[in-house]
TIRO-940820 format. One record per residue (C-alpha): residue in one letter; x negated, y negated, z negated. Coordinates in steps of 0.001 Angstrom, whole numbers, padded with zeros to 6 digits, always signed. Each point is the difference from the previous one (the first is absolute). Layout:
<rs>
aXYZ;...
</rs>
This chain:
<rs>
x-112316-039931-089683;x-001561+002914+001865;x+001212+000726+003526;x+002624+002769+000108;x-001947+001750+002776;x-002342+001363-002678;x+002809+001699-001932;x-000131+003213+002037;x+000784+003454-001356;x-003563+000822-001092;x-002682-001892-001923;x-003418+001449-000822;x-001522-000262-003472;x-003459+000173+001511;x-003304+001334-001392;x-003135-002139-000048;x-002923+001171+002166;x-003609-000224-001226;x-003353+000262+001730;x-002700+002374-001259;x-001281-002934-002093;x+003435-000604-001597;x+000667-003195+001933;x+003467-000744+001395;x-000039+001606+003459;x+001477-002756+002158;x-000447+001948+003241;x+002108+002831-001438;x+002632-002532-001049;x+000216-001148+003628;x+000458+003562+001229;x+002588+000692-002699;x+002002-003068+001051;x+000178+001305+003571;x+000984+003454-001229;x+002716-001452-002255;x+001431-002054+002822;x+000026+002958+002402;x+001878+002095-002575;x+002712-002647-000361;x-001178-001481-003305;x+000879-003694-000254;x-000930-000596-003627;x-002925+001080-002192;x-000347-000041-003770;x-003690-000241-000955;x-001793-000186-003331;x+002469+002422-001591;x-000719+003396-001551;x-001091+001719+003221;x-001769-003232+000969;x-001949+000125-003305;x+000624-003723-000457;x-000044+000063-003829;x-003522+001484+000133;x-001503-002570+002374;x-001715-003238-001078;x+001675-003204+001137;x-002605-000628+002717;x+000837+003307+001686;x+003749-000455-000478;x-000236-003339+001803;x-002158+001548+002735;x+002505+002856+000411;x+002897-002442+000310;x-001747-002209+002550;x-001169+002930+002114;x+003459+001598+000016;x+001783-003238+000922;x-002463-000575+002848;x+000363+003561+001286;x+003806-000082-000197;x-000097-003234+002003;x+003630-000969-000534;x+001312+003376+001223;x+000213+001605-003442;x+000908-001708-003286;x-002570+000237-002797;x+001002+000277-003664;x-002414+000278-002933;x+000516+001325-003531;x-000826-002635-002638;x+001059+001983-003080;x-001749-000765-003273;x+000658+000000-003745;x+001652-003409-000372;x+001874-002550+002054;x-002936-002385-000261;x-002455+002528+001433;x+002372+000903+002837;x+000488-003663+000900;x-003783-000409-000007;x-000326+003033+002318;x+002463-001546+002446;x-002030-003204-000022;x-003107+001925+001038;x+001789+001683+002919;x+002407-002618+001307;x-002494-001504+002462;x-000847+003386+001550;x+003098-000122+002208;x+001973+002811-001664;x+003756-000123+000501;x+001239+001358-003329;x-001189+000952-003485;x+001149+003132-001837;x+000580+000415-003733;x-000122+003449-001628;x+000273+000742-003739;x-002970-001359-001985;x-002938+002327-000532;x-000133-000566-003765;x+002537-001730-002204;x+001321+000497-003507;x+003439-000259-001590;x+001826-000747+003231;x+003741-000437+000254;x+002036-000291+003185;x+000631-003700-000750;x-003737-000582-000415;x-000746+001806+003282;x+002657-001991+001844;x-001358-003292-001338;x-003590+000962+000908;x+000927+000930+003563;x+002272-003015+000413;x-002796-002352-001067;x-002316+001465+002661;x+002694-000062+002672;x+000848-003630-000705;x-003687-000991+000218;x-000715+001951+003197;x-000257-002021+003235;x+000624+003260+001893;x+002898+002473+000196;x-000173+002749-002623;x+000470+003773+000171;x+000853+002066-003060;x-001607+003428-000398;x+002252+002216-002148;x-002175+002915-001056;x+000209+002673-002718;x-002139-000018-003098;x-000658-002238-002949;x+001231-002666-000409;x+003380+001121+001279;x+001861-002752+001790;x+003685+000741+000271;x+001796-000187+003313;x+002348-002585-001492;x-002991-002292-000626;x-001158+000458+003608;x+003553-000737+001192;x+000024-003222-001999;x-003390-001023+001444;x+001333+000650+003515;x+002334-002944-000420;x-002919-002457-000171;x-000398-001931+003285;x-003646+000932+000712;x+000437+003762-000491;x+000038+001569+003469;x-000737+003727-000307;x+000226+002919-002391;x-002068+003190+000095;x+001833+002654-002013;x-002399+002767-001013;x+002078+001129-002986;x+002454+001532+002468;x+002678+001295-002372;x+003659+000138+001025;x+000965-002323-002854;x-002612-002626+000871;x+000791+000233+003715;x+003681-000710-000626;x-000854-003070-002107;x-002617-001355+002403;x+002023+000439+003196;x+002986-001673-001683;x-002281-002900-000955;x-001355-000198+003552;x+003503-000157+001424;x+001074-002664-002505;x-002883-002413+000617;x+000167+000322+003781;x+003046-002251-000028;x-002303-002958-000607;x-003617+001049+000768;x-002222+002534+001783;x-000966+003011-002096;x-001251+003419+001147;x-000132+003234-001993;x-002666+002574+000933;x-000477+003531-001340;x-003425+001147-001147;x+000132+003807+000184;x-000906+001328+003439;x+000636+003573-001143;x+003672-000898+000428;x+000781-002461+002800;x+003553+001296+000449;x+001601-000924-003332;x-000879-003718+000278;x+001326-000152+003565;x+003315+001477-001155;x+000154-002258-003069;x-000478-003134+002109;x-003589-001054-000678;x-001502-002269+002653;x-003006+002238+000530;x-003070+001625-001507;x-003107-001592-001605;x-002434+002849-000510;x-003585+000757-000973;x-000523+002486+002830;x+001220-002470+002596;x-003519-000428+001357;x+000360+003428+001619;x+003621+001167-000393;x+001924-003167+000917;x+001114+001324+003389;x+001484+003115-001604;x+001523-001945-002905;x+001629-002484+002366;x+001368+002788+002209;x+001489+001951-002931;x+001551-003083-001597;x+001572-001173+003244;x+001230+003517+000905;x+001750+000290-003373;x+001451-003480+000305;x+001416+000991+003417;x+001647+003095-001495;x-002517+002521+001386;x-000583+001478-003435;x-000933+003552+001007;x-002644-001261+002432;x-001266-002376-002675;x-000242+002834-002539;x-002079+002125+002374;x-002425-002850+000630;x-000099-000839-003724;x-001201+003523-000716;x-002784-000462+002544;x-000928-003346-001545;x-000145+001466-003506;x-002304+002798+001185;x-002224-002588+001713;x-000250-002020-003208;x-000700+003013-002223;x-002731+001115+002402;x-001469-003510+000017;x+000281-000678-003740;x-001402+003323-001256;x+003130+002065-000643;x+003028-000590-002191;x-002156-001206-002897;x-001274-002811+002310;x-003560+000702-001196;x-001769-001754+002913;x+002622-002731+000541;x-001765-003212+001021;x-003211+001673+001203;x+002011+002341+002227;x+002039-002854+001411;x-003133-001996+000773;x-001681+003051+001535;x+002946+000441+002361;x-000599-003590+001125;x-003691+000848+000463;x+001009+002935+002209;x+002199-002370+002029;x-002979-002342+000510;x+001572-002806-002057;x-002003+000099-003273;x-003730+000723-000210;x-000011+001477-003542;x+002433+001593-002448;x-001548-001845-002952;x+002356-000732-002909;x-000504-002115-003098;x+002681+002100-001675;x-001558+003373-000801;x+001409+002168+002796;x-002327+002323+001916;x+000451+001911+003228;x-000346+003763-000519;x-001053+002334+002821;x+003428+001661-000216;x+001794-003332+000418;x-002287-000999+002889;x+000819+003233+001839;x+003735-000219-000705;x+000340-003574+001191;x-001792+000822+003266;x+002483+002813+000603;x+002878-002336-000840;x-001297-002656+002382;x+000013+002452+002882;x+003478+001178-000923;x+001467-003534-000141;x-002203-001638+002631;x+002997-001502+001838;x+000848-002133-003048;x-003543-000834-001136;x-001851-000980+003150;x+000821-003235+001841;
</rs>
């Protein structure tokens, strides 16, 4: 099982850097690992949505995993999303990645499936979890297919399931998932993380173990500070910093419609000297307005962004 030292209050669901020729930028991965560590990140989730893992060929997914493990060098845990459309394909994906040195695999809802029931979903996940030689994280996200919190709670009881990322973030689901976390902790390790960095206070008050967020590559220091302030009862201070964080993210992502999202996030890392390009496989582009806004935001929040 993974060392408890990695289960800190913030994990980063990290983006994948590319060179001008669309190769995996291993030098940027090294710089990102240092930046993560300096911000207090002790676990990264790669190959997810912001990591564009579902869009990469297997050769690049393997290269990304190996480069990240090497850069993290035992200081930061590395998890990789292996989601696919069937248990068999997910098990095959794990087999391709298991020798890269990753610490955990992550299962999110399948990209495309028909006529699913909650029993079918549970059985599919359970088959993958049983076959995995590594600990497993469950990514609870909105959308289709909908996986009910009760199904996630039942999966949490399985011995190899170690973490949960809750990006559905409703009061009803939170109550179910935290109750499940508390129940299984009597006989195993299990950690519940919240996936919405626009609200780091609610999960701290509800008893989540921390945050696992897509902006963690640049906002982890702020996220960690807000979460830990709220947990310590300093709610007013946490609310003031949360407002600053939300403005930083809107300025980085292209406003409240998040029009520049991944390109803006990568450009901020370019400005910090960590990435060399803001290239995205997913079709997000950096607008001149977003570029100007994020530069202003970086100056405003320099104390949290610069090591």
